[in-house]
N, C-alpha and C positions, 0 to 999 in steps of 0.2 A: 606422232600423236595417235595415228591409227592403231599401231601396235599396242599402245597403252590402253586405248579404249577397248580393244578386243580382249586384252588381259583382264580388264575390269569386268567385262561381260562374262568371261570364262570363270572368274573367281567368285562372282556374285557378292552380295552383302556389302555394298559400297555406297558412298555418297560422292557425287561429283558436283563441284561448284565451279562454274565457268564464267569469267568476265569476258566481254567481247565475243559472245557466242558465234557471231557470224564468221569468225576466223576458223571455225571447225569445218566450214565448207558446206555447200548445198548438196553435194553428191558423195558424202562420206558414209560408206556402208556400215562402218563400225558405230558411228553416231546414230544412224537410223536404227540399228539393232538395239542399241541401248534405249532409245526413245520409245520404240514399239514393244520391246520385251522386258524392259528394265523392271517394271513393277513385279512381274512374276519371279524375277531373280533378286528381289529386294535391293534394287539399285535406285536410289533417289537422285534426282537431278535438279539443280537450280541453275538456270542459264540467264545471264544478263545480256541484254541486246539493246543497242541504240537504233539500229536500222533493221526492223523486222522484215522488210521486203528482200533483204539480202540473205535470209536464213532458210535452212531446211524446213519445209512445211510441217514435218513431224514434231518439231519443237513446239508448235502451237496446237496441232491437231491432237496430240497426246497429253497436253498439259491438263492438270486438274485445277490449277489456280493460276491467275494472272495478277501481277502487281504492276500497275502501269504508272509511270511518272511522266514527265514532260516529253512528248513526242512533237518535235518542231515541224516535221514535214507531213502535210495532209495525206499523202499516199500511205505513209506508215500508219496513221490513225485509221484510215479506211481499211487497210489490210488487217489490222488487229481486230477491228470491229466485226469482221467476217467470222472470226473465231469466238466471238462473244455473243452469239445468237443475234447479231445485228445491232447490238447496243452501241450507240454512237459514242465515239471517243472525241470529245471536244478538247480544246486547249485546256490544260490543267495548270492552275496557278502554281507559282513557285512554292515549293515545300509541301504541296498537296499531292495526293495520289488517288488512284482508283484501284480497288481490289475486286476481283471477279472469281466466283466459284463456278466451274463448268458443270459440276454435278447438279447444283441447285439452279443453274442458269440465272444467277442474280449477282449483282455487284453493289458496291457502296463507295461513295467518295469519302476519303479519309483526310482529316485535318492534320496539320503539321504536328510533330512531337513537341511538347512544351520545352522551354529552355531547361537546362540541367538543374538550376536552383529550384525551379518549381517541382520537378520530379523528386528531388531529394527532400524537399519540404513535405511532400505528400507521403513519402516513405517513412520519414521520421514521425509524422502525425499518426500513421497507422501503427508503427511500433510502440509509440507512447500509449496509444489507446489499448493495445494488447497488454502492455505491462501493467496498466491500471487494473484491467480485468483479472490478471493473474494474482496481483498482490491483494485484491479484495477477497479472494477465495480462502 
């Protein structure tokens, strides 16, 4: 995995999506290079983590956005809060989440996504309204 991460760093212009980011290790120099220098090399990273306390601190210190879902262990919530300008992370209800922008130092609680039929109904209503406007011209 380290060789692959160094190859990405060398080649630039990549996107990396990692599930279970803690498995990349806390002392992975290739990962640290990507996290600290990736923006200048046009390398975007999305890292999913269930146990933040097990991860390389650069995953959090270099993040531009956090998208937080259910964190069951209080130590994890406190740990993440430290990277969110002290914003407390309380228990988040099922299907809800918290989004935080590090540049603006602000976040917002997000409601669950509506069920698929509701989304489709909204799309169809917008399309029908658009069609009525076009046919009236």
